[in-house]
C-alpha positions as CSV (number, residue, x, y, z in Angstrom):
1,X,149.0,138.8,93.0
2,X,149.0,135.5,91.3
3,X,150.3,133.4,94.2
4,X,147.5,134.7,96.4
5,X,144.9,133.6,93.9
6,X,146.6,130.2,93.3
7,X,147.0,129.6,97.0
8,X,143.4,130.5,97.7
9,X,142.2,128.3,94.9
10,X,144.4,125.2,95.7
11,X,145.0,125.5,99.5
12,X,142.4,127.9,101.0
13,X,142.2,131.4,102.4
14,X,144.4,130.7,105.4
15,X,147.4,129.7,103.3
16,X,146.9,132.8,101.1
17,X,146.7,135.0,104.3
18,X,150.0,133.5,105.6
19,X,151.6,134.1,102.2
20,X,150.4,137.7,102.0
21,X,151.7,138.5,105.5
22,X,155.0,136.9,104.8
23,X,155.6,138.6,101.5
24,X,154.6,141.9,102.9
25,X,157.0,141.6,105.8
26,X,159.9,140.5,103.6
27,X,159.2,143.2,101.0
28,X,159.8,146.0,103.5
29,X,163.6,145.7,103.8
30,X,164.0,144.7,100.1
31,X,162.1,147.8,99.0
32,X,163.9,150.1,101.4
33,X,167.4,148.9,100.4
34,X,166.4,148.4,96.8
35,X,165.2,152.0,96.5
36,X,168.3,153.3,98.0
37,X,170.4,151.3,95.6
38,X,168.3,152.5,92.6
39,X,168.6,156.1,93.8
40,X,172.4,155.9,93.9
41,X,172.8,153.7,90.8
42,X,170.6,155.6,88.4
43,X,172.4,159.0,88.6
44,X,175.8,157.3,88.3
45,X,174.7,155.2,85.3
46,X,173.1,158.3,83.7
47,X,176.3,160.4,84.0
48,X,178.6,157.6,82.9
49,X,176.5,156.3,80.1
50,X,178.1,157.1,76.8
51,X,181.2,158.5,78.5
52,X,182.5,155.7,80.7
53,X,182.0,151.9,80.8
54,X,179.2,150.8,83.0
55,X,179.2,147.0,82.8
56,X,181.7,146.6,85.6
57,X,179.6,148.9,87.9
58,X,176.5,146.8,87.1
59,X,178.3,143.5,87.7
60,X,180.0,144.7,90.9
61,X,176.7,146.2,92.3
62,X,174.8,143.0,91.5
63,X,177.4,140.7,93.1
64,X,177.8,142.9,96.1
65,X,174.1,143.0,96.8
66,X,173.8,139.3,96.3
67,X,176.6,138.7,98.8
68,X,175.0,141.2,101.2
69,X,171.6,139.5,101.1
70,X,172.8,135.9,100.9
71,X,173.5,135.3,104.6
72,X,170.2,136.6,105.9
73,X,168.2,134.9,103.2
74,X,170.0,131.6,103.8
75,X,169.2,131.9,107.5
76,X,165.6,132.5,106.6
77,X,165.6,129.5,104.2
78,X,166.9,127.1,106.9
79,X,165.2,128.5,110.0
80,X,162.3,130.7,108.8
81,X,159.7,128.7,110.6
82,X,161.6,128.9,113.9
83,X,162.2,132.7,113.5
84,X,158.6,133.4,112.6
85,X,157.4,131.2,115.6
86,X,159.7,133.2,118.0
87,X,158.7,136.6,116.7
88,X,155.0,136.1,115.9
89,X,154.0,133.0,117.9
90,X,153.8,129.3,117.2
91,X,150.8,129.6,114.9
92,X,152.9,131.6,112.4
93,X,155.5,128.8,111.8
94,X,153.7,128.1,108.4
95,X,154.4,131.7,107.4
96,X,158.1,131.1,108.3
97,X,158.1,128.1,106.0
98,X,156.7,130.3,103.2
99,X,159.5,132.9,103.9
100,X,162.1,130.2,103.5
101,X,160.5,129.2,100.1
102,X,160.7,132.8,98.9
103,X,164.1,133.8,100.5
104,X,166.4,133.3,97.5
105,X,164.0,135.1,95.2
106,X,164.2,138.1,97.5
107,X,168.0,138.0,97.4
108,X,168.0,138.0,93.6
109,X,165.3,140.6,93.5
110,X,167.4,142.9,95.7
111,X,170.6,142.2,93.8
112,X,169.1,143.2,90.4
113,X,168.3,146.8,91.4
114,X,171.3,148.4,89.7
115,X,170.5,146.5,86.5
116,X,166.8,147.7,86.7
117,X,168.2,151.2,86.9
118,X,170.0,150.7,83.6
119,X,167.0,149.3,81.7
120,X,165.8,152.6,80.2
121,X,169.4,153.8,79.4
122,X,170.0,150.6,77.5
123,X,166.6,150.9,75.8
124,X,165.5,147.5,77.2
125,X,162.0,148.6,78.3
126,X,160.4,146.2,75.8
127,X,162.6,143.4,77.0
128,X,161.6,144.2,80.6
129,X,157.9,144.0,79.6
130,X,158.4,140.7,77.8
131,X,160.4,139.4,80.8
132,X,157.5,140.3,83.1
133,X,155.0,138.4,80.9
134,X,157.2,135.4,80.7
135,X,157.8,135.5,84.4
136,X,154.0,135.3,85.1
137,X,153.7,132.3,82.8
138,X,156.8,130.5,84.0
139,X,156.3,131.1,87.7
140,X,152.6,130.1,87.6
141,X,153.7,126.9,85.8
142,X,156.2,126.3,88.7
143,X,153.4,126.7,91.2
144,X,151.1,124.2,89.4
145,X,154.1,121.8,89.0
146,X,154.8,121.9,92.7
147,X,151.2,121.3,93.5
148,X,150.9,118.5,90.9
149,X,154.0,116.7,91.9
150,X,154.1,117.1,95.7
151,X,150.6,118.4,96.6
152,X,151.9,120.8,99.2
153,X,151.6,124.5,99.6
154,X,155.3,124.9,100.4
155,X,156.4,122.9,97.3
156,X,154.1,125.0,95.1
157,X,155.4,128.3,96.6
158,X,159.0,127.1,96.4
159,X,158.7,126.2,92.7
160,X,156.8,129.4,92.0
161,X,159.7,131.5,93.3
162,X,162.4,129.2,91.9
163,X,160.9,129.6,88.4
164,X,160.5,133.3,89.0
165,X,164.2,133.6,89.7
166,X,164.8,132.6,86.1
167,X,163.2,135.8,84.9
168,X,165.2,137.9,87.4
169,X,168.5,136.2,86.4
170,X,167.7,136.6,82.7
171,X,167.1,140.4,83.3
172,X,170.5,140.7,85.1
173,X,172.3,138.8,82.4
174,X,170.6,140.7,79.5
175,X,171.4,144.1,81.1
176,X,175.0,143.3,81.8
177,X,175.4,141.8,78.3
178,X,174.0,144.9,76.6
179,X,176.1,147.2,78.8
180,X,179.2,145.3,77.8
181,X,178.4,145.7,74.1
182,X,178.1,149.4,74.6
183,X,181.3,149.5,76.6
184,X,183.2,147.7,73.9
185,X,181.9,150.3,71.3
186,X,183.0,153.1,73.6
187,X,186.5,151.6,73.9
188,X,186.8,151.1,70.2
189,X,185.5,154.6,69.2
190,X,187.2,156.8,71.8
191,X,189.7,154.7,73.6
192,X,187.9,155.6,76.8
193,X,188.9,153.6,79.9
């Protein structure tokens, strides 16, 4: 985990510990819901691929998941420190601040699950790998920029995840764009609706 290494290096072990706990807690619902979405989306996409258009399903799934996750993540963004203090105790308010810094990335990460399910079908595995490499570079640059400009752990984490959202969004746009191209070919060749 790059943020753990960077936090340890720039802000110490305690900051890295708060970050690790926060990320672990937030990943539980994202992974559970995300797996459920993937498990539903993949079979539908597999059966429809080449037979029916899939881009509207991908777009609708992405926007629905984004809408579903937006409210809880906005609450976390504005009141994460208060929530973590109430649940875990006053000493965990810093972890709540970290949760707020990561919140919108978690919303995007959850909303892209149907698109991730379509990656192999659309033969975008190479793009996904490249996207991951670029994500590491860009998000690490965001962390260092946050540290260099503001000198705080929260600014560094916030910019890390803000920059990481660029990779997630580019994946969503690329998958939907490629699906639309295939859908247009289907409509031209077979008149399938």
